[in-house]
C-alpha positions in Angstrom: -58.3 -67.7 28.1 -56.3 -65.5 30.5 -53.2 -67.0 29.0 -54.2 -66.0 25.5 -55.1 -62.4 26.5 -51.8 -62.0 28.3 -49.9 -63.2 25.2 -51.8 -60.8 23.0 -51.0 -57.9 25.3 -47.3 -58.7 25.2 -47.4 -58.9 21.3 -49.2 -55.5 21.2 -46.6 -53.9 23.5 -43.8 -55.2 21.4 -45.4 -53.8 18.2 -45.9 -50.4 19.8 -42.4 -50.3 21.1 -40.9 -51.2 17.7 -43.0 -48.6 16.0 -41.7 -45.9 18.4 -38.0 -46.9 18.4 -37.6 -47.4 14.6 -38.4 -43.8 13.6 -36.1 -42.4 16.3 -33.2 -44.5 14.9 -33.8 -43.2 11.4 -33.8 -39.6 12.6 -30.2 -39.7 13.7 -28.1 -40.5 10.5 -24.3 -40.6 10.6 -22.4 -37.2 10.0 -21.9 -36.6 6.3 -18.3 -36.4 5.2 -17.6 -34.2 2.1 -14.5 -34.5 -0.2 -12.2 -31.5 -0.8 -10.8 -30.5 -4.2 -7.1 -31.0 -4.4 -5.7 -29.1 -7.4 -2.1 -29.1 -8.6 -0.4 -26.4 -10.7 2.9 -26.0 -12.6 4.3 -23.3 -14.8 6.2 -24.0 -18.1 9.0 -21.6 -17.0 10.2 -20.0 -13.8 11.9 -17.3 -15.8 10.0 -15.8 -18.8 10.5 -12.7 -21.0 8.0 -9.9 -20.9 5.4 -10.3 -23.7 6.3 -14.0 -24.1 3.9 -16.9 -23.3 3.7 -18.8 -20.0 1.7 -22.0 -19.8 0.0 -22.8 -16.6 -1.4 -26.4 -16.2 -2.5 -28.8 -13.6 -4.9 -31.4 -12.4 -7.9 -31.5 -10.1 -8.9 -34.4 -7.8 -11.6 -35.7 -7.7 -11.4 -35.6 -11.5 -14.6 -34.5 -13.3 -15.2 -32.8 -16.6 -16.3 -29.2 -16.4 -15.0 -28.4 -12.9 -14.3 -24.6 -12.6 -10.7 -23.7 -11.8 -9.8 -20.1 -10.9 -6.1 -19.2 -11.8 -4.8 -16.4 -9.6 -1.6 -14.4 -9.3 -0.1 -12.4 -6.5 2.3 -9.5 -7.3 3.1 -9.0 -3.7 0.1 -7.8 -1.8 -3.0 -9.8 -2.8 -4.4 -12.5 -5.0 -6.2 -11.5 -8.2 -7.9 -13.6 -10.8 -6.1 -14.2 -14.1 -8.5 -16.6 -15.8 -11.3 -19.1 -15.1 -10.9 -22.4 -16.9 -12.7 -25.8 -17.0 -11.2 -29.2 -16.5 -11.5 -31.9 -19.2 -12.8 -35.5 -18.5 -9.4 -36.4 -16.9 -9.6 -33.5 -14.5 -6.7 -31.6 -16.2 -6.6 -28.0 -17.3 -4.2 -25.7 -19.3 -4.0 -22.0 -19.9 -1.6 -19.9 -22.0 -0.9 -16.5 -20.5 1.0 -13.7 -22.3 2.8 -11.9 -19.4 3.7 -8.3 -19.8 4.5 -6.6 -16.5 8.0 -7.3 -15.3 8.6 -8.5 -11.7 8.2 -11.5 -9.6 4.8 -13.1 -8.9 3.2 -16.2 -7.6 0.4 -18.2 -9.3 -2.1 -20.6 -7.7 -5.1 -22.6 -8.8 -8.3 -22.3 -6.7 -11.3 -24.6 -7.1 -14.5 -23.2 -5.6 -16.9 -25.5 -3.8 -19.0 -27.2 -6.4 -20.6 -30.6 -7.1 -20.9 -31.1 -3.3 -17.1 -30.9 -3.0 -15.3 -28.4 -0.7 -13.1 -25.6 -2.0 -9.4 -26.3 -2.4 -6.3 -24.6 -3.8 -2.9 -25.6 -5.0 0.5 -24.7 -3.7 1.8 -21.5 -5.2 4.3 -21.4 -8.1 6.9 -18.6 -8.3 7.7 -17.0 -11.7 10.0 -14.1 -12.6 9.1 -11.9 -15.6 12.2 -10.2 -17.1 13.0 -7.9 -20.0 16.2 -7.0 -21.8 17.3 -3.4 -21.3 20.3 -1.5 -22.6 22.9 -0.9 -19.9 23.1 2.7 -21.2 19.6 3.3 -19.8 20.4 2.2 -16.3 21.7 5.0 -14.0 25.4 4.3 -13.2 26.4 4.8 -9.6 29.8 6.2 -10.7 31.5 6.9 -14.0 35.2 7.8 -14.5 36.4 8.2 -18.1 33.9 5.6 -19.2 30.6 7.0 -20.6 27.5 5.9 -22.4 27.8 6.5 -26.1 24.5 6.5 -28.0 25.9 6.8 -31.6 27.8 4.4 -33.8 31.0 2.8 -32.6 33.1 0.7 -35.0 35.2 -2.3 -34.1 37.1 -3.9 -37.0 34.7 -2.2 -39.4 31.5 -3.5 -37.7 29.1 -0.9 -36.4 27.7 -1.1 -32.9 25.1 1.0 -31.2 24.8 1.9 -28.3 28.0 1.4 -26.3 30.0 2.4 -23.3 33.2 4.1 -24.5 36.5 4.8 -22.7 38.2 8.2 -23.1 41.2 7.8 -25.4 43.5 10.3 -23.7 43.5 8.6 -20.3 44.9 5.3 -19.2 42.2 4.0 -17.0 38.4 4.3 -16.5 35.5 2.7 -14.6 31.8 2.6 -14.2 29.6 0.7 -11.8 25.9 0.1 -11.4 23.7 -1.1 -8.5 21.6 -3.8 -10.2 20.0 -4.6 -6.8 19.7 -8.4 -7.3 17.0 -7.7 -9.9 19.1 -8.7 -13.0 20.2 -12.2 -14.0 22.2 -11.6 -17.2 24.7 -9.2 -18.8 25.7 -9.5 -22.4 28.0 -7.3 -24.4 30.9 -7.1 -26.9 34.2 -6.1 -25.2 36.8 -4.6 -27.5 39.0 -1.8 -28.8 37.3 0.6 -31.2 38.7 1.6 -34.6 39.6 5.0 -33.1 42.3 3.4 -31.0 46.0 4.0 -31.6 48.0 1.2 -33.2 49.9 -1.0 -30.6 47.8 0.1 -27.6 45.5 -2.4 -25.9 42.2 -2.0 -24.0 42.1 -4.2 -21.0 38.9 -5.0 -19.2 37.9 -6.5 -15.8 34.4 -7.3 -14.8 33.5 -7.4 -11.1 30.3 -8.8 -9.5 30.1 -7.5 -6.0 33.5 -8.1 -4.4 34.6 -10.7 -6.9 36.5 -10.2 -10.2 35.0 -12.7 -12.6 36.6 -11.8 -15.9 39.6 -10.1 -17.5 40.5 -9.6 -21.2 42.9 -7.6 -23.3 42.0 -6.3 -26.8 44.3 -4.8 -29.4 43.1 -2.7 -32.3 40.3 -4.5 -34.3 39.9 -7.1 -31.6 36.7 -7.9 -29.6 34.8 -10.7 -27.9 31.1 -11.2 -27.1 30.5 -12.3 -23.5 27.7 -13.2 -21.2 27.7 -13.0 -17.4 25.4 -14.5 -14.8 24.1 -11.7 -12.5 21.9 -13.8 -10.3 21.9 -12.3 -6.7 24.4 -9.6 -7.7 24.0 -6.2 -6.1 26.7 -4.3 -7.9 28.2 -4.6 -11.4 31.6 -3.0 -12.0 33.5 -2.6 -15.3 37.1 -1.3 -15.2 39.4 -0.7 -18.1 43.0 0.2 -18.6 45.1 1.3 -21.6 48.5 -0.3 -22.1 51.2 -0.7 -24.7 50.8 -4.2 -26.2 52.9 -6.8 -24.7 53.8 -4.8 -21.6 52.2 -3.6 -18.4 53.1 0.0 -19.2 50.1 2.4 -19.2 49.8 4.4 -22.3 46.9 6.5 -23.4 45.4 5.8 -26.9 43.2 2.8 -26.5 39.5 3.2 -27.0 38.0 0.7 -24.6 34.5 -0.2 -25.8 31.7 -2.2 -24.2 29.4 -2.5 -27.3 25.6 -3.1 -27.1 25.6 -4.0 -23.4 22.3 -5.4 -22.2 21.0 -6.6 -18.9 18.1 -8.9 -18.3 16.2 -7.5 -15.3 12.9 -7.0 -13.5 13.5 -3.3 -13.4 
């Protein structure tokens, strides 16, 4: 009888102990680990013309339809929102942006915390927005017998406007511009206008910083369209001389012409 009572007491103690310990174990769950959004972003172009379209696209992981993505840009001081878009069922997104303001900026994709997933953002993508500007509208650092000419200039009967035009009664001239590493292209037609004397050539050299990158000679009616890469150039220089054809003898009478000169810049 005592033996049975002792066994019952042991069983009861075990039951009570189990009942106390079990709830304590359930009250201390493992620390919850939350995922973090990992968006990517790419731009369709790194150089885009003002008023043209730039496409921003990317993908968000974990992928889920309807995830909000905030597209932001930084023009140099702070991030501002460009557009809020949603992902599709594959976690991808796409936005067409018509950029206007010239200059360099960075874009990024930010995914706010949602669906129990932590906030995340992409690496930034750099884009330059440029526009074509007449070289005549840029302030020249120096000019010497080579001036902006806003009215019509004719080369071999073809009319050009505007132009830079050399003085016909001198034998040399020059102009230079500080483009400040903010321009990436120069285009123009180099030639000798129809006002030049017969037998006299207009000779051009183009300098980018300390380097001479091009030289050409043009008799009456002759011209050539050219393009130059101005990437990382601080100073652009154009020099002309007037000489008798076939010799190095200076002779006034050419009409050195840089027709419709344009620069592609962020200024």
